[in-house]
ZAMARGU-4260 file (C-alpha; in steps of 0.2 Angstrom, whole numbers, plus 5000, padded with zeros to 4 digits):
<rodrens>
0) 5329/5472/5457 | 5346/5471/5464 | 5360/5468/5453 | 5375/5457/5458 | 5388/5470/5462
5) 5407/5467/5465 | 5412/5469/5483 | 5430/5470/5490 | 5437/5471/5508 | 5452/5482/5511
10) 5461/5494/5523 | 5459/5513/5522 | 5475/5521/5517 | 5469/5539/5516 | 5454/5550/5522
15) 5460/5567/5518 | 5446/5571/5505 | 5429/5576/5510 | 5417/5561/5509 | 5430/5550/5500
20) 5442/5537/5507 | 5456/5527/5498 | 5455/5509/5501 | 5469/5497/5497 | 5464/5479/5493
25) 5477/5465/5494 | 5477/5450/5483 | 5488/5435/5482 | 5492/5429/5464 | 5502/5415/5457
30) 5516/5421/5445 | 5512/5413/5428 | 5530/5408/5424 | 5538/5406/5441 | 5523/5399/5451
35) 5528/5410/5466 | 5514/5418/5476 | 5515/5436/5474 | 5506/5449/5484 | 5497/5462/5473
40) 5487/5477/5479 | 5475/5489/5471 | 5468/5506/5477 | 5450/5511/5475 | 5443/5528/5479
45) 5426/5525/5489 | 5412/5536/5494 | 5410/5538/5513 | 5395/5548/5515 | 5396/5551/5534
50) 5416/5553/5535 | 5416/5539/5548 | 5431/5530/5541 | 5449/5533/5548 | 5466/5527/5542
55) 5469/5509/5546 | 5450/5504/5546 | 5445/5488/5538 | 5430/5491/5527 | 5419/5483/5514
60) 5416/5492/5498 | 5403/5489/5484 | 5404/5494/5466 | 5391/5508/5461 | 5388/5520/5447
65) 5401/5533/5444 | 5401/5546/5457 | 5416/5556/5450 | 5430/5554/5438 | 5438/5540/5448
70) 5426/5536/5461 | 5415/5521/5457 | 5414/5512/5474 | 5404/5515/5490 | 5408/5510/5508
75) 5395/5498/5515 | 5402/5494/5532 | 5417/5496/5543 | 5422/5479/5548 | 5435/5483/5560
80) 5440/5500/5568 | 5459/5504/5568 | 5470/5505/5583 | 5478/5521/5579 | 5494/5517/5587
85) 5495/5500/5579 | 5491/5507/5562 | 5505/5520/5563 | 5517/5506/5568 | 5512/5495/5554
90) 5514/5510/5541 | 5531/5514/5548 | 5536/5496/5547 | 5530/5494/5529 | 5539/5510/5524
95) 5555/5504/5532 | 5554/5487/5523 | 5551/5496/5506 | 5566/5507/5509 | 5577/5493/5513
100) 5573/5484/5496
</rodrens>
């Protein structure tokens, strides 16, 4: 009997650990007082058994039993492989925007 498990889609931000990737999931939320749409992101550590994920890949993760202290998610599939050059440019552009604020 398969339980309904939470699934998320996000972008891999780090793959420097063995069999673990950090996935950033972006959500748009409306501010309760000012009613402006605000971008909110959460990071999840997910289990990648075969170490196939690279930084910038878009992946689908599913909730699972606790695998370690802060790893409760598992990579189900790689939706889109990253263009390494494009991912680096996106990261640099994002860092520059954050620094300018």
